[in-house]
C-alpha positions in Angstrom: 83.8 141.0 89.1 83.2 136.9 89.0 83.9 137.0 85.2 87.1 139.0 85.4 88.6 137.0 88.4 88.2 134.1 86.4 89.5 135.3 83.0 92.0 132.9 81.2 94.9 133.4 79.5 94.4 131.5 76.5 96.8 128.7 75.1 96.6 130.7 71.8 98.1 133.5 73.8 100.7 131.8 75.9 102.2 129.8 72.5 102.3 133.3 70.8 104.4 134.6 73.4 106.8 131.5 73.2 107.2 131.9 69.5 107.9 135.5 69.8 110.4 135.0 72.4 110.2 135.8 76.3 111.7 138.8 77.6 111.5 140.1 81.2 108.8 142.7 82.2 111.3 145.5 82.1 112.2 145.2 78.6 115.9 144.5 79.0 115.8 142.0 76.1 117.1 139.3 78.0 116.0 135.7 78.1 116.6 132.3 79.4 118.9 130.0 77.8 118.0 126.7 76.6 120.4 124.1 77.8 118.5 120.9 79.0 118.1 117.8 77.4 115.9 114.8 78.5 118.8 113.3 80.4 119.3 116.5 82.5 115.6 116.5 83.5 115.4 113.0 84.2 118.6 113.5 86.6 116.8 116.9 88.0 113.5 115.1 88.5 115.6 112.4 90.7 117.5 115.3 92.3 114.5 116.7 93.6 112.7 113.4 94.8 115.4 111.5 96.1 116.3 113.7 99.2 115.3 114.0 102.8 112.8 111.4 102.4 114.7 108.3 101.8 117.1 109.1 104.6 114.6 110.4 107.2 111.1 110.0 106.6 111.0 106.4 105.3 111.8 105.3 108.8 108.7 106.6 110.4 106.8 105.3 107.5 108.2 101.8 108.1 107.7 102.0 111.8 103.9 102.5 111.0 103.6 100.4 108.0 106.0 97.7 108.5 107.0 95.9 105.2 103.9 96.7 103.9 105.0 100.1 103.7 106.2 99.2 100.2 102.5 99.1 99.2 102.2 102.5 100.2 105.0 103.5 98.1 103.5 101.8 95.3 100.0 103.6 96.1 101.8 107.1 96.2 103.9 106.3 93.1 100.7 105.6 91.3 98.9 108.6 92.5 101.9 110.7 91.6 102.0 108.8 88.3 98.4 110.1 87.3 99.7 113.7 88.1 102.7 113.3 86.2 100.9 112.1 83.5 98.8 115.3 83.4 101.8 117.5 84.2 103.3 115.9 80.8 100.0 116.9 78.9 100.2 120.3 80.0 103.9 120.6 79.5 103.6 119.4 75.9 100.9 121.9 75.2 102.1 125.1 77.3 106.0 124.7 77.4 106.3 127.6 80.0 108.1 128.1 83.4 105.3 128.7 85.4 104.3 124.9 85.8 101.0 124.4 87.7 100.4 128.2 87.7 100.4 128.8 83.9 98.5 125.6 83.1 95.9 126.7 85.9 96.0 130.2 84.2 94.9 128.5 80.9 92.3 126.2 82.2 90.8 127.5 85.4 91.2 131.4 85.1 93.3 133.9 87.1 92.0 133.6 90.7 92.6 129.8 90.7 95.9 130.6 88.9 97.0 133.0 91.9 95.9 130.4 94.5 98.1 127.8 92.8 101.0 130.2 92.5 100.6 131.2 96.0 100.3 127.6 97.0 103.6 126.6 95.2 105.4 129.1 97.3 104.2 126.9 100.2 105.7 123.7 98.3 108.8 124.9 97.2 110.2 128.1 99.5 108.6 126.8 102.8 109.5 123.1 102.0 112.9 124.3 101.2 113.3 125.4 104.9 112.6 122.1 106.2 115.2 120.8 103.8 117.8 123.3 104.7 117.2 122.4 108.6 117.7 118.7 107.4 120.7 119.0 105.4 122.3 121.0 108.6 121.6 118.1 110.7 123.0 115.5 108.4 126.2 117.8 107.8 126.7 118.3 111.5 126.5 114.6 112.1 128.9 114.1 109.1 131.7 116.7 110.9 131.1 114.6 114.2 132.0 111.6 112.4 135.5 112.9 111.6 135.6 114.7 114.9 135.0 118.3 113.8 132.8 119.5 116.6 130.7 122.8 116.0 129.1 124.6 119.1 125.5 123.4 119.6 124.1 127.0 119.6 125.5 127.4 116.1 123.7 124.3 114.7 120.0 124.7 115.9 117.3 127.2 116.0 116.3 129.3 118.8 113.0 127.9 119.6 114.1 124.3 120.0 117.0 125.1 122.5 114.5 127.4 124.5 112.0 124.8 124.5 114.5 121.7 125.3 115.8 124.0 128.1 112.6 124.1 129.8 111.6 120.4 129.4 114.9 119.4 130.8 114.2 121.7 133.7 110.8 120.4 134.4 111.7 116.8 134.1 114.9 117.1 136.4 112.4 119.0 139.2 110.2 116.1 138.7 112.8 113.5 139.0 112.1 112.1 135.9 115.6 111.8 134.4 114.8 109.0 132.1 113.0 110.7 130.0 115.2 113.4 129.1 116.4 112.4 125.4 119.5 113.2 123.7 118.1 115.8 121.6 116.5 117.6 124.9 120.1 117.5 126.1 121.7 119.0 123.2 119.1 121.8 123.2 119.6 122.4 126.7 123.6 122.3 126.1 123.0 125.1 123.5 121.0 127.2 125.7 123.4 127.3 128.5 126.6 127.5 126.4 125.1 130.3 124.2 126.5 133.9 124.4 123.9 136.6 125.6 121.7 138.1 128.1 119.1 136.5 130.2 116.6 134.9 127.6 118.4 136.9 124.5 120.5 134.4 123.3 122.7 134.0 120.0 121.3 130.9 118.8 121.3 130.3 115.0 121.5 127.4 112.7 124.4 128.5 110.8 125.0 125.5 108.2 121.4 125.9 107.1 122.2 129.5 106.3 125.6 128.6 104.6 124.0 125.8 102.2 121.0 128.0 101.1 123.5 131.0 100.6 125.7 128.7 98.3 122.8 126.9 96.5 121.3 130.4 95.8 124.4 131.7 94.3 124.9 128.4 92.1 121.2 129.0 90.7 122.0 132.7 90.0 124.6 132.3 88.2 123.1 130.1 85.4 121.3 127.0 84.4 124.3 125.7 83.0 126.3 125.5 86.2 123.1 124.4 88.0 122.9 121.7 85.7 126.5 120.3 85.9 126.3 120.4 89.4 122.8 118.6 89.8 124.1 115.7 87.2 127.2 115.4 89.3 125.3 114.8 92.7 122.5 112.8 91.4 125.0 110.2 89.7 127.1 109.9 93.3 124.0 109.7 95.7 122.3 106.8 93.2 125.6 105.0 93.1 125.6 105.3 96.9 122.0 104.3 97.2 122.3 101.3 94.7 125.5 100.0 96.7 123.6 100.4 100.2 120.7 98.2 98.7 123.3 95.6 97.4 125.1 95.7 100.6 121.9 95.4 102.7 120.1 92.6 101.1 122.9 90.6 102.3 122.0 91.2 105.9 118.2 90.8 105.2 116.4 88.3 107.7 113.4 87.3 105.9 111.6 86.5 109.3 111.4 90.4 109.6 108.9 90.6 106.8 106.3 88.8 108.8 103.6 89.9 109.4 103.8 92.0 106.2 101.1 94.5 107.6 101.6 94.5 111.5 99.3 97.3 111.7 96.9 96.8 109.0 95.8 99.1 106.2 95.4 102.0 108.6 98.8 101.5 110.4 100.1 101.7 106.8 98.4 105.0 105.9 99.7 106.6 108.8 103.1 107.0 106.6 101.1 108.7 103.9 102.6 112.4 104.7 106.3 111.0 105.1 106.0 108.7 101.8 104.3 111.5 99.7 106.9 114.1 101.2 109.6 111.5 99.5 108.0 112.0 96.2 107.8 115.8 96.3 109.9 117.2 93.2 109.0 115.6 90.1 106.6 118.3 89.2 109.4 120.9 90.0 111.1 120.2 86.6 108.1 121.6 84.8 109.4 125.0 85.8 112.7 124.8 83.4 110.3 124.4 80.4 111.9 127.4 78.8 115.4 126.3 79.4 114.7 123.1 77.6 115.9 122.4 74.2 112.7 120.6 73.3 110.3 120.8 76.0 107.3 119.5 74.5 109.3 115.9 73.9 111.6 115.9 77.1 109.8 117.5 79.9 107.1 114.6 79.7 109.7 112.0 79.4 112.0 113.6 82.2 109.1 113.6 84.7 107.8 110.0 84.1 111.7 108.3 83.8 112.6 110.0 87.0 109.3 108.8 89.0 109.8 105.5 87.7 113.6 105.4 88.7 112.8 106.8 92.3 109.8 104.5 92.8 111.9 101.3 92.2 114.8 102.9 94.6 112.4 103.6 97.3 110.7 100.0 97.4 114.1 98.2 97.6 115.2 100.8 100.2 112.0 99.9 102.2 112.4 96.3 101.9 115.9 96.3 102.8 115.0 98.7 106.0 112.4 96.3 107.0 114.4 93.1 106.5 117.5 94.1 108.3 115.8 95.1 111.5 112.4 94.8 112.9 110.0 97.3 111.7 109.4 98.4 115.5 113.0 99.6 115.7 112.6 102.0 112.6 111.1 105.1 114.7 114.2 106.9 114.4 115.4 110.0 112.3 118.3 108.2 110.4 117.1 105.0 109.6 119.5 103.8 107.0 122.6 104.7 109.1 120.8 102.9 112.1 119.9 99.5 110.5 123.8 99.5 109.4 125.0 100.2 112.9 122.6 97.5 114.1 124.4 94.7 112.0 127.7 96.1 112.9 128.7 98.0 109.7 129.4 101.5 111.4 131.7 102.7 108.5 128.7 102.2 106.0 127.0 105.0 108.0 129.8 107.2 107.1 128.9 106.8 103.5 125.6 107.3 104.1 125.9 110.5 105.9 128.0 111.8 102.9 125.1 110.5 100.6 122.5 112.2 102.8 124.4 115.5 102.5 124.5 115.3 99.1 120.9 114.2 98.4 119.4 117.0 100.6 121.6 119.6 98.8 120.4 118.4 95.3 116.9 118.8 96.6 117.7 122.3 97.8 119.2 123.1 94.7 115.9 122.2 92.4 113.4 123.9 94.6 115.6 126.9 94.6 115.6 126.8 91.1 111.8 126.3 90.6 110.4 129.0 92.8 111.9 131.8 91.2 110.6 130.8 87.6 107.2 130.6 89.2 107.5 134.1 90.4 108.8 135.2 87.1 105.6 133.9 85.2 103.5 135.5 87.9 105.2 139.0 87.1 104.9 138.7 83.5 101.3 138.4 84.0 101.3 141.5 86.3 100.2 139.6 89.4 103.6 140.3 91.0 105.9 143.5 90.9 107.8 143.5 87.5 111.0 143.2 89.2 110.2 139.6 89.9 110.6 138.8 86.2 113.9 140.8 85.8 116.3 138.4 84.0 120.0 138.9 84.5 121.8 140.0 81.4 125.0 138.1 81.8 123.8 134.9 83.5 120.3 134.7 82.1 118.4 133.9 85.1 115.6 135.6 87.0 118.0 137.5 89.2 115.7 139.5 91.4 113.4 136.4 92.0 116.3 134.3 92.9 117.5 136.3 95.4 114.2 137.0 97.2 114.0 133.3 97.4 117.3 132.9 98.8 116.2 135.3 101.7 112.9 133.7 102.2 114.4 130.5 102.9 117.7 131.4 104.6 116.4 133.6 107.2 113.7 131.3 108.4 116.0 128.6 108.4 118.4 130.4 110.5 116.2 131.0 113.4 112.7 129.3 113.1 111.5 125.7 114.3 109.7 124.1 111.3 108.4 120.9 112.9 105.2 120.9 110.9 106.7 121.9 107.6 106.5 118.4 106.1 102.7 118.2 106.5 102.2 121.4 105.1 104.4 121.2 102.2 102.6 117.8 101.5 99.2 119.2 101.6 100.2 122.1 99.2 101.7 119.9 96.6 98.6 117.6 96.7 96.5 120.5 96.0 98.5 121.5 93.0 98.4 118.0 91.7 94.4 118.2 92.2 94.1 121.4 90.0 96.4 120.0 87.6 94.6 117.0 87.1 91.4 118.8 87.1 92.7 121.5 84.7 93.3 118.7 82.1 90.1 117.6 82.0 88.9 121.5 81.1 91.4 121.6 78.1 90.0 121.5 74.7 90.8 118.4 72.7 93.5 118.2 70.2 95.1 115.5 67.9 98.3 113.8 68.6 101.5 115.5 67.2 104.8 113.7 66.5 107.4 114.2 68.8 104.8 115.4 71.4 103.3 113.8 74.3 99.4 113.1 74.4 97.7 111.8 77.5 96.0 108.5 76.5 92.1 108.7 76.7 90.1 106.2 78.5 86.6 107.0 78.9 85.7 107.1 82.7 82.0 107.1 82.1 81.5 103.9 83.7 84.5 103.0 85.8 84.4 106.1 87.9 81.0 105.9 89.2 81.5 102.2 89.8 84.6 103.3 91.8 82.7 105.5 93.7 80.0 102.9 94.5 82.2 100.4 95.6 83.7 103.0 97.9 80.4 103.7 99.4 79.5 99.9 99.7 82.9 99.2 101.3 82.3 101.9 104.0 78.7 100.4 104.6 79.8 96.8 104.5 83.1 96.9 106.6 82.2 99.7 108.9 85.6 101.2 109.4 85.8 103.0 112.7 86.9 106.4 111.1 83.8 106.4 108.8 81.4 105.1 111.2 82.3 108.1 113.6 82.5 110.5 110.5 78.9 109.5 109.9 77.8 110.0 113.6 79.6 113.7 113.4 82.3 112.7 115.9 86.1 112.1 115.5 88.6 110.4 117.8 90.9 112.9 119.4 94.8 112.8 118.5 96.7 110.3 120.8 98.8 113.1 122.6 95.7 115.0 123.4 94.0 112.1 124.9 97.2 111.2 127.0 97.7 114.9 128.5 94.3 114.7 130.0 94.5 111.1 131.5 94.4 111.2 135.3 96.2 108.3 137.2 93.0 106.4 137.8 92.2 106.5 133.8 96.0 105.3 133.1 95.8 102.7 135.6 92.8 101.4 134.1 93.7 101.8 130.5 97.1 100.0 131.2 95.4 96.9 132.7 93.0 96.9 129.5 96.0 97.1 127.4 97.8 94.3 129.2 94.6 92.3 128.6 94.5 92.9 124.8 97.7 93.3 123.9 99.9 91.3 126.6 102.4 92.5 129.0 105.1 94.9 127.9 108.5 93.1 126.7 110.6 95.4 128.7 109.9 94.5 132.5 110.8 98.0 133.7 108.6 99.9 131.5 105.9 102.1 133.1 102.3 102.5 132.4 103.1 105.7 130.7 105.7 104.2 128.6 103.9 101.2 127.7 100.9 103.3 126.6 102.9 105.8 124.8 104.6 103.2 123.0 101.5 101.5 121.5 101.0 101.9 118.1 98.3 104.4 116.7 95.7 101.8 115.8 96.1 99.7 118.9 95.8 102.6 121.1 92.8 104.1 119.6 91.0 100.8 119.4 91.8 100.8 123.1 90.6 104.3 123.9 87.3 103.3 121.7 86.6 100.3 123.9 87.4 102.1 127.1 85.1 103.5 129.6 86.4 107.0 129.4 83.8 109.8 129.0 82.6 110.4 125.3 83.9 113.9 125.8 87.2 112.9 126.7 87.7 110.4 123.9 86.2 112.3 120.7 85.7 115.8 119.3 81.9 116.4 119.5 79.1 118.5 118.3 80.4 121.3 116.0 84.2 120.3 116.6 83.5 116.8 115.4 82.0 118.2 112.4 85.2 120.4 111.8 87.5 117.7 112.1 85.5 115.5 110.0 85.5 118.2 107.3 88.3 116.8 105.0 86.4 113.7 104.8 83.0 115.1 104.1 84.6 117.1 101.5 86.2 114.0 99.7 82.8 111.8 99.7 80.9 114.9 98.5 83.7 115.6 95.9 83.8 112.1 94.4 80.1 112.2 94.0 80.3 115.4 91.9 83.2 114.2 89.8 81.4 110.8 89.1 78.4 112.5 88.1 80.2 114.9 85.7 82.3 111.8 84.6 79.3 110.1 83.5 77.6 112.9 81.8 80.8 114.5 79.8 82.9 111.3 79.4 85.9 112.5 81.2 89.1 110.9 80.7 90.0 108.1 83.5 93.6 109.2 84.2 93.1 112.8 85.3 89.9 111.7 87.2 91.8 109.0 89.1 94.6 111.2 89.8 92.2 114.0 91.3 90.4 111.6 93.5 93.6 109.8 94.7 95.4 113.1 95.3 92.1 114.4 97.4 92.0 111.2 99.4 95.6 111.7 100.5 94.9 115.2 101.3 92.2 113.8 103.7 94.9 111.6 105.5 96.6 114.7 106.9 94.3 115.9 109.2 92.1 118.7 109.9 95.2 120.7 111.7 96.9 120.9 108.5 93.8 121.7 106.3 93.4 124.6 108.9 97.0 126.0 108.5 96.6 125.5 104.7 93.4 127.6 104.3 95.0 130.2 106.5 97.7 130.4 104.0 95.3 130.7 101.3 93.5 133.4 102.7 96.6 135.5 103.1 97.2 134.9 99.5 93.8 136.1 98.5 94.2 139.5 100.7 97.3 139.9 98.3 95.5 139.3 95.2 92.6 141.4 95.7 94.8 144.4 97.1 97.4 144.3 94.3 97.3 141.6 91.9 93.7 141.9 90.3 94.3 145.3 89.5 97.6 145.0 88.3 97.0 142.0 86.1 97.9 142.4 82.4 94.3 140.8 81.2 92.7 143.3 83.6 94.7 146.3 82.5 94.1 145.1 78.4 90.4 144.8 79.3 90.3 148.4 80.7 92.1 149.6 77.9 89.3 148.2 75.7 86.4 149.6 77.7 85.4 153.1 76.3 85.5 155.7 78.9 81.9 157.2 79.8 
């Protein structure tokens, strides 16, 4: 059993399939059309990367990190760069549509390949639900700018409206009217105006449904049409982004860039989820390998070019945002529109709204393109039913898988609240990157071939162990609070959890202590609650650590402490193991650094997201052992070779 679940599909077998020409598992003779060149792939990479991140999550990241968030963009770009080089190495050797799934099948074996395929479902399909909901918000705001008003109960999900209605009722009853936000008012209005009976209301996000249906149709009818639409959207949104950068620099006040790291390194790293979410997508173009004219040459170039271009755009946008206004004002959902309104350029905000609608639509397009092709590859290998690899005889696209993807994204986007999806998508993507970087280390060595990408080899024998030693020395010498607490098996509770359990006396004591440490609130009318809630996370955490609150109120202790520190423990154990193996086996430096940096970013996403991620993987394992294991093509071939009796 242990050997059979880790059976590998050899590169020679995969390349033989490529040479013979793929057809679908139902033997229709249909195949995918080769339409894409390096320019198309680069634009597709930009389409997937420059989306909701540059228009929304970059604001929260700038709020936490200040102008120093540009460093975080560089760190994340380098991390993604290591992974991109590893993807490029795989793409040059295995030009197949399965992306990380196929790469894992060739390097780790079937079980890990299934896990990564299931994981990519979370990255692409679940991530697209968030993108669809985000697109709906931008589209509704754009319509409002043209004085076109949709009923609120047709522009949001049921859960958000129900929750907002309850919050407004509670705050009104307790006479805390100032705490009712505009989002709560919109949700309560949607609930009260929606047709229905009692708690059964007709509340649905129709714009999210509409965009998913439109994009799914475009992906269904052919790669040529998808390419044309993508190229047009990308050229337009890049032109707008560059225009925004140029105009914004005329309104930059250099004083806003000081201090550069107002909340320190820890504060900057608070934005890692949002910043990484902004980079997700460059790997998606590897799913189009079978539709590339020269995948072994063009795919690596497309991934690397798109990553470099997007990094430059992100850094410039971050500098403009933090230069036009104080970083303290950027904790908003629409930072680009906000900063231009702040300096009086309200008309620019309309242009930004149009760009945001185009940008998020292009992200949706690339992920809706990628997900069916991964399912198609898994179906070819027998891990999913044959219908998933059915190729349309006229449009030459994976038709059934495309329709299923459309339903899987459209229905949740219509009715569900997906507030946690950013972190969940990020951890899934990072896990894929870790396996791709690790998989490169297991590939057999080969000589460089003209016209194909080859990952540069730099021996990590001494460098990787030295990096690991410096990490441990830094933790021992500087004694960062998180690592000290980890060593004692305790973990500081989340800010919201701590605040919810404070009684009035505790709040008064903390407020007095905070005023002593950080000064009085700038707003003279601020309450102790609003002042404490408004503290940056690092300042609030330092305040709690220094307070006289009971340890059980401040920390997760005992077994809970160990559980909440689990990602950090796993990271330190992993880098030691990787360092030892690198020293013994002379592993290449680039994939090892990619593996270590991606694993570190995973630890920054917290225990709760790890738990959700592990639950998702367990569900996938149940499906594998009940269906995929026995239906695997390799398993059937093995059983056919074993003599009966």
